[in-house]
C-alpha positions as a Python dict, from the first residue, in 0.01 Angstrom:
ca = {
    (1, 'M'): (0, 0, 0),
    (2, 'A'): (215, 22, 297),
    (3, 'N'): (109, 20, 645),
    (4, 'V'): (138, 372, 801),
    (5, 'P'): (17, 425, 1183),
    (6, 'E'): (-136, 724, 1231),
    (7, 'D'): (-4, 767, 1600),
    (8, 'L'): (382, 764, 1469),
    (9, 'H'): (589, 1045, 1368),
    (10, 'Y'): (833, 939, 1038),
    (11, 'S'): (1170, 1060, 882),
    (12, 'K'): (1229, 1090, 501),
    (13, 'D'): (1491, 841, 571),
    (14, 'H'): (1182, 558, 618),
    (15, 'E'): (1240, 579, 1040),
    (16, 'W'): (926, 587, 1241),
    (17, 'V'): (943, 729, 1605),
    (18, 'R'): (701, 662, 1880),
    (19, 'V'): (694, 908, 2169),
    (20, 'E'): (658, 758, 2548),
    (21, 'G'): (720, 1040, 2762),
    (22, 'D'): (1065, 1143, 2713),
    (23, 'Q'): (1174, 842, 2515),
    (24, 'A'): (1154, 760, 2142),
    (25, 'I'): (1123, 412, 2010),
    (26, 'I'): (1259, 376, 1697),
    (27, 'G'): (1234, 165, 1401),
    (28, 'I'): (1230, 102, 1014),
    (29, 'T'): (883, 171, 837),
    (30, 'D'): (687, -87, 668),
    (31, 'Y'): (750, 72, 321),
    (32, 'A'): (1153, 35, 433),
    (33, 'Q'): (1143, -302, 500),
    (34, 'N'): (916, -400, 168),
    (35, 'S'): (1183, -209, -22),
    (36, 'L'): (1483, -370, 137),
    (37, 'G'): (1340, -735, 115),
    (38, 'D'): (1427, -1021, 373),
    (39, 'V'): (1658, -874, 635),
    (40, 'V'): (1901, -1123, 768),
    (41, 'Y'): (2112, -931, 995),
    (42, 'V'): (2036, -599, 1211),
    (43, 'E'): (2335, -426, 1367),
    (44, 'L'): (2224, -198, 1672),
    (45, 'P'): (2431, 76, 1899),
    (46, 'K'): (2524, -22, 2272),
    (47, 'T'): (2330, 102, 2563),
    (48, 'G'): (2426, 469, 2634),
    (49, 'E'): (2548, 576, 2323),
    (50, 'E'): (2434, 910, 2250),
    (51, 'F'): (2335, 1039, 1895),
    (52, 'A'): (2253, 1362, 1688),
    (53, 'A'): (1959, 1367, 1491),
    (54, 'N'): (1984, 1230, 1145),
    (55, 'E'): (2310, 1039, 1270),
    (56, 'P'): (2351, 659, 1155),
    (57, 'F'): (2325, 436, 1440),
    (58, 'G'): (2308, 106, 1310),
    (59, 'S'): (2236, -92, 995),
    (60, 'V'): (1998, -321, 840),
    (61, 'E'): (2130, -636, 599),
    (62, 'S'): (1862, -782, 351),
    (63, 'V'): (1935, -1025, 90),
    (64, 'K'): (1947, -707, -125),
    (65, 'A'): (2129, -475, 28),
    (66, 'V'): (2304, -334, 377),
    (67, 'S'): (2155, 12, 455),
    (68, 'E'): (2205, 247, 734),
    (69, 'V'): (1916, 332, 999),
    (70, 'F'): (1940, 713, 1134),
    (71, 'T'): (1800, 839, 1434),
    (72, 'P'): (1531, 1087, 1380),
    (73, 'V'): (1575, 1283, 1709),
    (74, 'A'): (1895, 1320, 1904),
    (75, 'G'): (1932, 1131, 2232),
    (76, 'A'): (2088, 844, 2426),
    (77, 'V'): (2040, 483, 2391),
    (78, 'V'): (1822, 337, 2682),
    (79, 'T'): (1762, 10, 2549),
    (80, 'I'): (1793, -206, 2229),
    (81, 'N'): (1585, -493, 2106),
    (82, 'E'): (1829, -774, 2142),
    (83, 'S'): (1575, -1058, 2000),
    (84, 'L'): (1677, -901, 1672),
    (85, 'A'): (2019, -1047, 1692),
    (86, 'D'): (1848, -1387, 1689),
    (87, 'E'): (1511, -1302, 1481),
    (88, 'P'): (1620, -1005, 1233),
    (89, 'E'): (1301, -1118, 1017),
    (90, 'R'): (1098, -922, 1288),
    (91, 'V'): (1170, -609, 1110),
    (92, 'N'): (990, -748, 794),
    (93, 'S'): (682, -924, 998),
    (94, 'D'): (615, -683, 1262),
    (95, 'P'): (815, -340, 1175),
    (96, 'Y'): (587, -127, 1397),
    (97, 'G'): (558, -380, 1689),
    (98, 'Q'): (821, -678, 1749),
    (99, 'G'): (1042, -519, 1489),
    (100, 'W'): (1137, -175, 1687),
    (101, 'M'): (1513, -147, 1710),
    (102, 'I'): (1628, 114, 1968),
    (103, 'R'): (1492, 315, 2284),
    (104, 'L'): (1626, 655, 2334),
    (105, 'R'): (1605, 929, 2594),
    (106, 'M'): (1546, 1223, 2385),
    (107, 'A'): (1796, 1526, 2425),
    (108, 'N'): (1508, 1743, 2285),
    (109, 'P'): (1153, 1602, 2273),
    (110, 'G'): (1066, 1879, 2040),
    (111, 'D'): (1257, 1718, 1779),
    (112, 'V'): (965, 1499, 1701),
    (113, 'D'): (763, 1820, 1545),
    (114, 'S'): (1017, 1871, 1233),
    (115, 'L'): (924, 1494, 1139),
    (116, 'L'): (644, 1396, 911),
    (117, 'T'): (291, 1299, 1026),
    (118, 'A'): (137, 981, 871),
    (119, 'A'): (-47, 1162, 602),
    (120, 'E'): (270, 1350, 517),
    (121, 'Y'): (489, 1028, 529),
    (122, 'E'): (224, 842, 294),
    (123, 'D'): (249, 1171, 7),
    (124, 'F'): (638, 1129, 46),
    (125, 'T'): (653, 749, -28),
    (126, 'K'): (400, 775, -305),
    (127, 'A'): (615, 1074, -484),
    (128, 'E'): (929, 818, -416),
    (129, 'S'): (779, 541, -579),
    (130, 'E'): (634, 713, -879),
}
């Protein structure tokens, strides 16, 4: 079964959000990286770019497919995980740690209230894989 940390928020597009003050750290879930297979390239936005909630901010290329990655919350990019340029496999090995993708300053911190809890996300992924 996929790893679903309790302290994060989740989207139905398989992104996770860790809230730190007015900022959101975003990456793809363990379920998503497992579905994609070996990640070979990660395309990330530039610092300062702004995104609406549910807007694509980049993509993940695996041996199987290229998938867009979406921002579950609106905001401006504060920093990106530049280590993924050289080590995209971190998305597979540590999706909730070293495999994070972007850090946003949230336009509306209340956006996270519309996301799934860990339990809701587990139910969603179970239903999706049946």
